[in-house]
N, CA, C and O atoms as CSV, one atom per row, in Angstrom:
chain,resi,resn,atom,element,x,y,z
A,1,UNK,N,N,3.368,-54.981,142.223
A,1,UNK,CA,C,1.920,-54.985,142.392
A,1,UNK,C,C,1.578,-54.802,143.860
A,1,UNK,O,O,2.340,-55.193,144.744
A,2,UNK,N,N,0.453,-54.217,144.098
A,2,UNK,CA,C,-0.012,-53.975,145.459
A,2,UNK,C,C,-0.347,-55.297,146.142
A,2,UNK,O,O,-0.659,-56.291,145.485
A,3,UNK,N,N,-0.279,-55.290,147.444
A,3,UNK,CA,C,-0.651,-56.467,148.224
A,3,UNK,C,C,-2.173,-56.520,148.344
A,3,UNK,O,O,-2.831,-55.480,148.341
A,4,UNK,N,N,-2.741,-57.737,148.450
A,4,UNK,CA,C,-4.195,-57.832,148.592
A,4,UNK,C,C,-4.666,-57.167,149.875
A,4,UNK,O,O,-4.043,-57.302,150.928
A,5,UNK,N,N,-5.768,-56.453,149.768
A,5,UNK,CA,C,-6.352,-55.798,150.927
A,5,UNK,C,C,-7.300,-56.740,151.649
A,5,UNK,O,O,-7.311,-56.801,152.879
A,6,UNK,N,N,-8.082,-57.460,150.896
A,6,UNK,CA,C,-9.030,-58.416,151.454
A,6,UNK,C,C,-9.051,-59.626,150.542
A,6,UNK,O,O,-8.952,-59.508,149.321
A,7,UNK,N,N,-9.182,-60.803,151.162
A,7,UNK,CA,C,-9.099,-62.033,150.390
A,7,UNK,C,C,-10.012,-63.078,151.009
A,7,UNK,O,O,-10.180,-63.131,152.227
A,8,UNK,N,N,-10.603,-63.912,150.152
A,8,UNK,CA,C,-11.395,-65.044,150.608
A,8,UNK,C,C,-10.952,-66.259,149.810
A,8,UNK,O,O,-10.709,-66.166,148.606
A,9,UNK,N,N,-10.848,-67.400,150.484
A,9,UNK,CA,C,-10.418,-68.608,149.804
A,9,UNK,C,C,-11.326,-69.772,150.150
A,9,UNK,O,O,-11.981,-69.789,151.192
A,10,UNK,N,N,-11.348,-70.733,149.260
A,10,UNK,CA,C,-11.989,-72.018,149.504
A,10,UNK,C,C,-10.950,-73.058,149.104
A,10,UNK,O,O,-9.886,-72.687,148.609
A,11,UNK,N,N,-11.218,-74.344,149.300
A,11,UNK,CA,C,-10.219,-75.341,148.915
A,11,UNK,C,C,-9.818,-75.283,147.438
A,11,UNK,O,O,-8.735,-75.741,147.072
A,12,UNK,N,N,-10.679,-74.729,146.597
A,12,UNK,CA,C,-10.403,-74.764,145.162
A,12,UNK,C,C,-10.342,-73.403,144.485
A,12,UNK,O,O,-9.996,-73.329,143.306
A,13,UNK,N,N,-10.666,-72.329,145.186
A,13,UNK,CA,C,-10.692,-71.021,144.531
A,13,UNK,C,C,-10.454,-69.888,145.503
A,13,UNK,O,O,-10.439,-70.073,146.720
A,14,UNK,N,N,-10.268,-68.702,144.929
A,14,UNK,CA,C,-10.065,-67.534,145.777
A,14,UNK,C,C,-10.493,-66.268,145.059
A,14,UNK,O,O,-10.598,-66.221,143.833
A,15,UNK,N,N,-10.735,-65.249,145.860
A,15,UNK,CA,C,-11.071,-63.917,145.365
A,15,UNK,C,C,-10.364,-62.917,146.272
A,15,UNK,O,O,-10.364,-63.062,147.494
A,16,UNK,N,N,-9.771,-61.914,145.667
A,16,UNK,CA,C,-9.132,-60.879,146.482
A,16,UNK,C,C,-9.271,-59.532,145.780
A,16,UNK,O,O,-9.548,-59.453,144.583
A,17,UNK,N,N,-9.069,-58.482,146.562
A,17,UNK,CA,C,-9.156,-57.123,146.039
A,17,UNK,C,C,-7.860,-56.406,146.372
A,17,UNK,O,O,-7.348,-56.498,147.487
A,18,UNK,N,N,-7.338,-55.686,145.378
A,18,UNK,CA,C,-6.126,-54.890,145.524
A,18,UNK,C,C,-6.478,-53.435,145.253
A,18,UNK,O,O,-7.293,-53.145,144.377
A,19,UNK,N,N,-5.882,-52.538,145.986
A,19,UNK,CA,C,-6.024,-51.115,145.700
A,19,UNK,C,C,-4.683,-50.676,145.137
A,19,UNK,O,O,-3.707,-50.537,145.874
A,20,UNK,N,N,-4.641,-50.459,143.830
A,20,UNK,CA,C,-3.406,-50.161,143.116
A,20,UNK,C,C,-3.484,-48.743,142.549
A,20,UNK,O,O,-3.986,-48.534,141.444
A,21,UNK,N,N,-2.982,-47.772,143.318
A,21,UNK,CA,C,-3.071,-46.382,142.888
A,21,UNK,C,C,-4.512,-45.932,142.839
A,21,UNK,O,O,-5.238,-46.025,143.829
A,22,UNK,N,N,-4.927,-45.439,141.670
A,22,UNK,CA,C,-6.303,-44.955,141.523
A,22,UNK,C,C,-7.218,-46.020,140.931
A,22,UNK,O,O,-8.308,-45.702,140.456
A,23,UNK,N,N,-6.791,-47.273,140.953
A,23,UNK,CA,C,-7.588,-48.362,140.392
A,23,UNK,C,C,-7.766,-49.471,141.428
A,23,UNK,O,O,-6.871,-49.745,142.227
A,24,UNK,N,N,-8.931,-50.098,141.396
A,24,UNK,CA,C,-9.213,-51.247,142.241
A,24,UNK,C,C,-9.191,-52.488,141.362
A,24,UNK,O,O,-9.816,-52.513,140.302
A,25,UNK,N,N,-8.475,-53.512,141.797
A,25,UNK,CA,C,-8.368,-54.750,141.035
A,25,UNK,C,C,-8.987,-55.882,141.849
A,25,UNK,O,O,-8.593,-56.130,142.989
A,26,UNK,N,N,-9.952,-56.558,141.253
A,26,UNK,CA,C,-10.550,-57.747,141.853
A,26,UNK,C,C,-9.993,-58.929,141.077
A,26,UNK,O,O,-10.089,-58.978,139.850
A,27,UNK,N,N,-9.408,-59.887,141.801
A,27,UNK,CA,C,-8.797,-61.043,141.153
A,27,UNK,C,C,-9.550,-62.301,141.556
A,27,UNK,O,O,-9.754,-62.566,142.740
A,28,UNK,N,N,-9.961,-63.075,140.550
A,28,UNK,CA,C,-10.651,-64.338,140.773
A,28,UNK,C,C,-9.748,-65.459,140.286
A,28,UNK,O,O,-9.185,-65.373,139.195
A,29,UNK,N,N,-9.605,-66.518,141.091
A,29,UNK,CA,C,-8.745,-67.622,140.692
A,29,UNK,C,C,-9.324,-68.968,141.091
A,29,UNK,O,O,-10.057,-69.082,142.074
A,30,UNK,N,N,-8.984,-69.980,140.313
A,30,UNK,CA,C,-9.452,-71.336,140.589
A,30,UNK,C,C,-10.932,-71.474,140.326
A,30,UNK,O,O,-11.463,-70.915,139.366
A,31,UNK,N,N,-11.601,-72.231,141.197
A,31,UNK,CA,C,-13.042,-72.470,141.076
A,31,UNK,C,C,-13.779,-71.485,141.984
A,31,UNK,O,O,-13.742,-71.609,143.208
A,32,UNK,N,N,-14.441,-70.517,141.376
A,32,UNK,CA,C,-15.171,-69.509,142.142
A,32,UNK,C,C,-16.649,-69.859,142.056
A,32,UNK,O,O,-17.290,-69.728,141.013
A,33,UNK,N,N,-17.166,-70.313,143.202
A,33,UNK,CA,C,-18.541,-70.793,143.248
A,33,UNK,C,C,-19.187,-70.449,144.575
A,33,UNK,O,O,-18.696,-69.591,145.308
A,34,UNK,N,N,-20.274,-71.110,144.878
A,34,UNK,CA,C,-21.061,-70.825,146.078
A,34,UNK,C,C,-20.235,-70.885,147.365
A,34,UNK,O,O,-20.558,-70.195,148.332
A,35,UNK,N,N,-19.191,-71.685,147.392
A,35,UNK,CA,C,-18.345,-71.779,148.584
A,35,UNK,C,C,-17.703,-70.437,148.932
A,35,UNK,O,O,-17.307,-70.220,150.078
A,36,UNK,N,N,-17.598,-69.540,147.955
A,36,UNK,CA,C,-16.989,-68.228,148.170
A,36,UNK,C,C,-18.008,-67.097,148.225
A,36,UNK,O,O,-17.632,-65.927,148.144
A,37,UNK,N,N,-19.286,-67.422,148.361
A,37,UNK,CA,C,-20.343,-66.410,148.285
A,37,UNK,C,C,-20.129,-65.246,149.257
A,37,UNK,O,O,-20.240,-64.089,148.851
A,38,UNK,N,N,-19.832,-65.518,150.507
A,38,UNK,CA,C,-19.636,-64.436,151.480
A,38,UNK,C,C,-18.418,-63.596,151.117
A,38,UNK,O,O,-18.457,-62.370,151.218
A,39,UNK,N,N,-17.346,-64.243,150.700
A,39,UNK,CA,C,-16.138,-63.528,150.292
A,39,UNK,C,C,-16.367,-62.675,149.072
A,39,UNK,O,O,-15.850,-61.561,148.988
A,40,UNK,N,N,-17.139,-63.182,148.115
A,40,UNK,CA,C,-17.451,-62.413,146.911
A,40,UNK,C,C,-18.240,-61.161,147.264
A,40,UNK,O,O,-17.976,-60.081,146.735
A,41,UNK,N,N,-19.204,-61.311,148.156
A,41,UNK,CA,C,-19.998,-60.152,148.572
A,41,UNK,C,C,-19.125,-59.114,149.274
A,41,UNK,O,O,-19.236,-57.916,149.012
A,42,UNK,N,N,-18.257,-59.586,150.167
A,42,UNK,CA,C,-17.383,-58.676,150.908
A,42,UNK,C,C,-16.415,-57.954,149.976
A,42,UNK,O,O,-16.261,-56.736,150.062
A,43,UNK,N,N,-15.765,-58.697,149.090
A,43,UNK,CA,C,-14.823,-58.087,148.148
A,43,UNK,C,C,-15.551,-57.106,147.234
A,43,UNK,O,O,-15.023,-56.038,146.926
A,44,UNK,N,N,-16.757,-57.461,146.798
A,44,UNK,CA,C,-17.555,-56.545,145.981
A,44,UNK,C,C,-17.849,-55.254,146.723
A,44,UNK,O,O,-17.744,-54.169,146.152
A,45,UNK,N,N,-18.218,-55.367,147.993
A,45,UNK,CA,C,-18.470,-54.173,148.810
A,45,UNK,C,C,-17.222,-53.300,148.894
A,45,UNK,O,O,-17.308,-52.079,148.771
A,46,UNK,N,N,-16.065,-53.924,149.105
A,46,UNK,CA,C,-14.814,-53.180,149.210
A,46,UNK,C,C,-14.483,-52.469,147.894
A,46,UNK,O,O,-14.098,-51.300,147.897
A,47,UNK,N,N,-14.632,-53.174,146.774
A,47,UNK,CA,C,-14.313,-52.596,145.465
A,47,UNK,C,C,-15.246,-51.439,145.133
A,47,UNK,O,O,-14.798,-50.387,144.677
A,48,UNK,N,N,-16.532,-51.629,145.358
A,48,UNK,CA,C,-17.514,-50.593,145.046
A,48,UNK,C,C,-17.375,-49.414,146.000
A,48,UNK,O,O,-17.473,-48.258,145.587
A,49,UNK,N,N,-17.147,-49.707,147.268
A,49,UNK,CA,C,-17.050,-48.664,148.278
A,49,UNK,C,C,-15.906,-47.697,148.051
A,49,UNK,O,O,-15.982,-46.542,148.471
A,50,UNK,N,N,-14.873,-48.136,147.410
A,50,UNK,CA,C,-13.720,-47.260,147.166
A,50,UNK,C,C,-14.046,-46.189,146.137
A,50,UNK,O,O,-13.506,-45.085,146.205
A,51,UNK,N,N,-14.917,-46.495,145.188
A,51,UNK,CA,C,-15.345,-45.497,144.210
A,51,UNK,C,C,-14.398,-45.270,143.051
A,51,UNK,O,O,-14.675,-44.434,142.190
A,52,UNK,N,N,-13.294,-45.987,143.004
A,52,UNK,CA,C,-12.350,-45.820,141.894
A,52,UNK,C,C,-12.659,-46.828,140.784
A,52,UNK,O,O,-13.401,-47.785,141.008
A,53,UNK,N,N,-12.094,-46.622,139.590
A,53,UNK,CA,C,-12.323,-47.580,138.504
A,53,UNK,C,C,-11.914,-48.995,138.925
A,53,UNK,O,O,-10.915,-49.185,139.619
A,54,UNK,N,N,-12.698,-49.971,138.496
A,54,UNK,CA,C,-12.471,-51.372,138.864
A,54,UNK,C,C,-12.069,-52.160,137.625
A,54,UNK,O,O,-12.617,-51.986,136.537
A,55,UNK,N,N,-11.090,-53.032,137.834
A,55,UNK,CA,C,-10.679,-53.989,136.801
A,55,UNK,C,C,-10.760,-55.367,137.438
A,55,UNK,O,O,-10.317,-55.554,138.571
A,56,UNK,N,N,-11.325,-56.338,136.716
A,56,UNK,CA,C,-11.430,-57.703,137.212
A,56,UNK,C,C,-10.444,-58.562,136.425
A,56,UNK,O,O,-10.458,-58.565,135.194
A,57,UNK,N,N,-9.591,-59.287,137.140
A,57,UNK,CA,C,-8.619,-60.185,136.528
A,57,UNK,C,C,-9.109,-61.615,136.707
A,57,UNK,O,O,-9.188,-62.117,137.828
A,58,UNK,N,N,-9.438,-62.267,135.594
A,58,UNK,CA,C,-9.936,-63.644,135.638
A,58,UNK,C,C,-8.942,-64.608,134.999
A,58,UNK,O,O,-9.310,-65.727,134.641
A,59,UNK,N,N,-7.698,-64.192,134.852
A,59,UNK,CA,C,-6.707,-65.018,134.159
A,59,UNK,C,C,-6.449,-66.346,134.867
A,59,UNK,O,O,-6.032,-67.307,134.220
A,60,UNK,N,N,-6.682,-66.425,136.168
A,60,UNK,CA,C,-6.482,-67.669,136.902
A,60,UNK,C,C,-7.758,-68.445,137.161
A,60,UNK,O,O,-7.750,-69.423,137.908
A,61,UNK,N,N,-8.856,-68.018,136.551
A,61,UNK,CA,C,-10.161,-68.635,136.788
A,61,UNK,C,C,-10.303,-69.917,135.975
A,61,UNK,O,O,-10.067,-69.923,134.767
A,62,UNK,N,N,-10.693,-71.007,136.646
A,62,UNK,CA,C,-10.908,-72.285,135.959
A,62,UNK,C,C,-12.375,-72.685,135.920
A,62,UNK,O,O,-12.772,-73.508,135.096
A,63,UNK,N,N,-13.190,-72.104,136.813
A,63,UNK,CA,C,-14.620,-72.403,136.865
A,63,UNK,C,C,-15.317,-71.245,137.554
A,63,UNK,O,O,-14.777,-70.649,138.486
A,64,UNK,N,N,-16.523,-70.930,137.090
A,64,UNK,CA,C,-17.345,-69.936,137.778
A,64,UNK,C,C,-18.795,-70.347,137.678
A,64,UNK,O,O,-19.227,-70.956,136.699
A,65,UNK,N,N,-19.537,-69.999,138.716
A,65,UNK,CA,C,-20.966,-70.265,138.700
A,65,UNK,C,C,-21.715,-68.941,138.824
A,65,UNK,O,O,-21.131,-67.870,138.654
A,66,UNK,N,N,-22.994,-69.021,139.120
A,66,UNK,CA,C,-23.824,-67.814,139.152
A,66,UNK,C,C,-23.402,-66.831,140.238
A,66,UNK,O,O,-23.659,-65.635,140.106
A,67,UNK,N,N,-22.763,-67.299,141.305
A,67,UNK,CA,C,-22.324,-66.365,142.340
A,67,UNK,C,C,-21.195,-65.477,141.824
A,67,UNK,O,O,-21.152,-64.289,142.142
A,68,UNK,N,N,-20.288,-66.032,141.038
A,68,UNK,CA,C,-19.215,-65.230,140.436
A,68,UNK,C,C,-19.789,-64.302,139.373
A,68,UNK,O,O,-19.388,-63.142,139.278
A,69,UNK,N,N,-20.722,-64.806,138.576
A,69,UNK,CA,C,-21.358,-63.966,137.555
A,69,UNK,C,C,-22.110,-62.810,138.208
A,69,UNK,O,O,-22.133,-61.698,137.680
A,70,UNK,N,N,-22.724,-63.078,139.359
A,70,UNK,CA,C,-23.443,-62.033,140.087
A,70,UNK,C,C,-22.486,-60.933,140.540
A,70,UNK,O,O,-22.822,-59.751,140.459
A,71,UNK,N,N,-21.299,-61.308,141.014
A,71,UNK,CA,C,-20.311,-60.303,141.405
A,71,UNK,C,C,-19.926,-59.438,140.210
A,71,UNK,O,O,-19.875,-58.213,140.320
A,72,UNK,N,N,-19.657,-60.061,139.081
A,72,UNK,CA,C,-19.270,-59.303,137.883
A,72,UNK,C,C,-20.403,-58.369,137.466
A,72,UNK,O,O,-20.152,-57.216,137.116
A,73,UNK,N,N,-21.639,-58.849,137.498
A,73,UNK,CA,C,-22.784,-58.004,137.139
A,73,UNK,C,C,-22.911,-56.826,138.106
A,73,UNK,O,O,-23.180,-55.700,137.686
A,74,UNK,N,N,-22.719,-57.083,139.384
A,74,UNK,CA,C,-22.789,-56.028,140.401
A,74,UNK,C,C,-21.700,-54.980,140.184
A,74,UNK,O,O,-21.962,-53.780,140.268
A,75,UNK,N,N,-20.485,-55.434,139.907
A,75,UNK,CA,C,-19.386,-54.504,139.647
A,75,UNK,C,C,-19.635,-53.715,138.364
A,75,UNK,O,O,-19.346,-52.520,138.302
A,76,UNK,N,N,-20.175,-54.386,137.332
A,76,UNK,CA,C,-20.475,-53.707,136.068
A,76,UNK,C,C,-21.535,-52.628,136.269
A,76,UNK,O,O,-21.427,-51.541,135.703
A,77,UNK,N,N,-22.554,-52.921,137.068
A,77,UNK,CA,C,-23.603,-51.933,137.337
A,77,UNK,C,C,-23.028,-50.730,138.084
A,77,UNK,O,O,-23.395,-49.589,137.802
A,78,UNK,N,N,-22.133,-50.983,139.028
A,78,UNK,CA,C,-21.510,-49.891,139.767
A,78,UNK,C,C,-20.637,-49.031,138.848
A,78,UNK,O,O,-20.660,-47.803,138.933
A,79,UNK,N,N,-19.876,-49.678,137.980
A,79,UNK,CA,C,-19.042,-48.941,137.031
A,79,UNK,C,C,-19.920,-48.107,136.096
A,79,UNK,O,O,-19.604,-46.953,135.806
A,80,UNK,N,N,-21.016,-48.692,135.630
A,80,UNK,CA,C,-21.936,-47.980,134.745
A,80,UNK,C,C,-22.500,-46.738,135.440
A,80,UNK,O,O,-22.606,-45.672,134.834
A,81,UNK,N,N,-22.857,-46.887,136.705
A,81,UNK,CA,C,-23.384,-45.746,137.471
A,81,UNK,C,C,-22.349,-44.633,137.595
A,81,UNK,O,O,-22.704,-43.461,137.716
A,82,UNK,N,N,-21.071,-45.001,137.565
A,82,UNK,CA,C,-19.990,-44.019,137.626
A,82,UNK,C,C,-19.539,-43.534,136.257
A,82,UNK,O,O,-18.541,-42.822,136.143
A,83,UNK,N,N,-20.278,-43.920,135.210
A,83,UNK,CA,C,-19.940,-43.492,133.850
A,83,UNK,C,C,-18.782,-44.259,133.231
A,83,UNK,O,O,-18.151,-43.778,132.290
A,84,UNK,N,N,-18.499,-45.449,133.752
A,84,UNK,CA,C,-17.400,-46.269,133.247
A,84,UNK,C,C,-17.921,-47.638,132.815
A,84,UNK,O,O,-19.054,-48.012,133.117
A,85,UNK,N,N,-17.067,-48.377,132.100
A,85,UNK,CA,C,-17.360,-49.755,131.718
A,85,UNK,C,C,-16.398,-50.657,132.469
A,85,UNK,O,O,-15.203,-50.369,132.535
A,86,UNK,N,N,-16.903,-51.744,133.035
A,86,UNK,CA,C,-16.064,-52.665,133.781
A,86,UNK,C,C,-15.085,-53.361,132.849
A,86,UNK,O,O,-15.483,-53.965,131.853
A,87,UNK,N,N,-13.817,-53.274,133.177
A,87,UNK,CA,C,-12.756,-53.937,132.428
A,87,UNK,C,C,-12.507,-55.315,133.030
A,87,UNK,O,O,-12.301,-55.445,134.236
A,88,UNK,N,N,-12.528,-56.343,132.182
A,88,UNK,CA,C,-12.265,-57.711,132.625
A,88,UNK,C,C,-11.120,-58.244,131.777
A,88,UNK,O,O,-11.236,-58.331,130.554
A,89,UNK,N,N,-10.014,-58.603,132.425
A,89,UNK,CA,C,-8.816,-59.037,131.706
A,89,UNK,C,C,-8.534,-60.512,131.946
A,89,UNK,O,O,-8.959,-61.091,132.946
A,90,UNK,N,N,-7.801,-61.112,130.998
A,90,UNK,CA,C,-7.425,-62.520,131.119
A,90,UNK,C,C,-8.567,-63.467,130.862
A,90,UNK,O,O,-8.626,-64.543,131.457
A,91,UNK,N,N,-9.482,-63.086,129.982
A,91,UNK,CA,C,-10.719,-63.842,129.748
A,91,UNK,C,C,-10.457,-65.015,128.797
A,91,UNK,O,O,-10.092,-64.820,127.638
A,92,UNK,N,N,-10.649,-66.229,129.304
A,92,UNK,CA,C,-10.530,-67.434,128.473
A,92,UNK,C,C,-11.810,-67.618,127.655
A,92,UNK,O,O,-12.809,-66.931,127.873
A,93,UNK,N,N,-11.758,-68.541,126.730
A,93,UNK,CA,C,-12.938,-68.828,125.904
A,93,UNK,C,C,-14.109,-69.295,126.782
A,93,UNK,O,O,-15.247,-68.875,126.573
A,94,UNK,N,N,-13.829,-70.159,127.759
A,94,UNK,CA,C,-14.878,-70.653,128.659
A,94,UNK,C,C,-15.523,-69.513,129.428
A,94,UNK,O,O,-16.749,-69.439,129.518
A,95,UNK,N,N,-14.715,-68.629,129.979
A,95,UNK,CA,C,-15.256,-67.513,130.759
A,95,UNK,C,C,-16.043,-66.569,129.851
A,95,UNK,O,O,-17.103,-66.080,130.240
A,96,UNK,N,N,-15.539,-66.312,128.657
A,96,UNK,CA,C,-16.254,-65.461,127.700
A,96,UNK,C,C,-17.622,-66.058,127.363
A,96,UNK,O,O,-18.609,-65.330,127.256
A,97,UNK,N,N,-17.680,-67.372,127.198
A,97,UNK,CA,C,-18.958,-68.040,126.908
A,97,UNK,C,C,-19.929,-67.895,128.074
A,97,UNK,O,O,-21.125,-67.685,127.869
A,98,UNK,N,N,-19.416,-68.006,129.292
A,98,UNK,CA,C,-20.280,-67.855,130.469
A,98,UNK,C,C,-20.823,-66.428,130.565
A,98,UNK,O,O,-22.004,-66.235,130.854
A,99,UNK,N,N,-19.964,-65.421,130.323
A,99,UNK,CA,C,-20.429,-64.032,130.323
A,99,UNK,C,C,-21.492,-63.832,129.251
A,99,UNK,O,O,-22.483,-63.136,129.473
A,100,UNK,N,N,-21.285,-64.441,128.095
A,100,UNK,CA,C,-22.237,-64.304,126.996
A,100,UNK,C,C,-23.574,-64.955,127.356
A,100,UNK,O,O,-24.631,-64.362,127.137
A,101,UNK,N,N,-23.533,-66.161,127.903
A,101,UNK,CA,C,-24.766,-66.854,128.294
A,101,UNK,C,C,-25.537,-66.079,129.363
A,101,UNK,O,O,-26.767,-66.115,129.401
A,102,UNK,N,N,-24.804,-65.381,130.228
A,102,UNK,CA,C,-25.440,-64.601,131.285
A,102,UNK,C,C,-25.909,-63.235,130.796
A,102,UNK,O,O,-26.540,-62.491,131.547
A,103,UNK,N,N,-25.605,-62.899,129.539
A,103,UNK,CA,C,-26.025,-61.610,128.989
A,103,UNK,C,C,-25.148,-60.443,129.418
A,103,UNK,O,O,-25.554,-59.288,129.289
A,104,UNK,N,N,-23.955,-60.725,129.923
A,104,UNK,CA,C,-23.077,-59.673,130.438
A,104,UNK,C,C,-22.149,-59.067,129.375
A,104,UNK,O,O,-21.660,-57.950,129.548
A,105,UNK,N,N,-21.911,-59.773,128.309
A,105,UNK,CA,C,-20.918,-59.319,127.310
A,105,UNK,C,C,-21.118,-57.881,126.851
A,105,UNK,O,O,-20.135,-57.148,126.751
A,106,UNK,N,N,-22.341,-57.441,126.567
A,106,UNK,CA,C,-22.501,-56.058,126.070
A,106,UNK,C,C,-22.124,-54.969,127.083
A,106,UNK,O,O,-21.887,-53.825,126.695
A,107,UNK,N,N,-22.066,-55.310,128.364
A,107,UNK,CA,C,-21.783,-54.267,129.360
A,107,UNK,C,C,-20.373,-54.380,129.937
A,107,UNK,O,O,-20.043,-53.713,130.917
A,108,UNK,N,N,-19.540,-55.234,129.320
A,108,UNK,CA,C,-18.175,-55.443,129.800
A,108,UNK,C,C,-17.176,-55.070,128.717
A,108,UNK,O,O,-17.462,-55.179,127.525
A,109,UNK,N,N,-16.003,-54.630,129.147
A,109,UNK,CA,C,-14.871,-54.422,128.251
A,109,UNK,C,C,-13.953,-55.629,128.475
A,109,UNK,O,O,-13.178,-55.662,129.431
A,110,UNK,N,N,-14.052,-56.631,127.569
A,110,UNK,CA,C,-13.333,-57.875,127.738
A,110,UNK,C,C,-11.994,-57.866,127.024
A,110,UNK,O,O,-11.889,-57.437,125.875
A,111,UNK,N,N,-10.963,-58.349,127.726
A,111,UNK,CA,C,-9.655,-58.567,127.135
A,111,UNK,C,C,-9.407,-60.071,127.156
A,111,UNK,O,O,-9.067,-60.644,128.190
A,112,UNK,N,N,-9.584,-60.695,126.001
A,112,UNK,CA,C,-9.482,-62.155,125.914
A,112,UNK,C,C,-8.033,-62.589,125.716
A,112,UNK,O,O,-7.214,-61.851,125.166
A,113,UNK,N,N,-7.737,-63.806,126.179
A,113,UNK,CA,C,-6.398,-64.372,126.006
A,113,UNK,C,C,-6.402,-65.351,124.852
A,113,UNK,O,O,-5.368,-65.941,124.539
């Protein structure tokens, strides 16, 4: 796997972006919340700016709040503008419920665990 290009961490969570061939991978782990807001914005800018298909890996995610949901919505909108659907892998039941409550499920390609 490619090494992370940009990463942000807090005591309980992290977000990073990998450029893996022609795909961009955004990985969310631990508790992704307001403490990571600046990092989420930066990683989102990096992922969108590259212009390649984006995949979000949430397999290590234990908690997310509206700041993480906002990143996913932003990435989904960018993918939609490029004629693609945002792929989200490693989706737990909790994360799937949060996406559903936020109204994101119809615009995501979810791979549940």
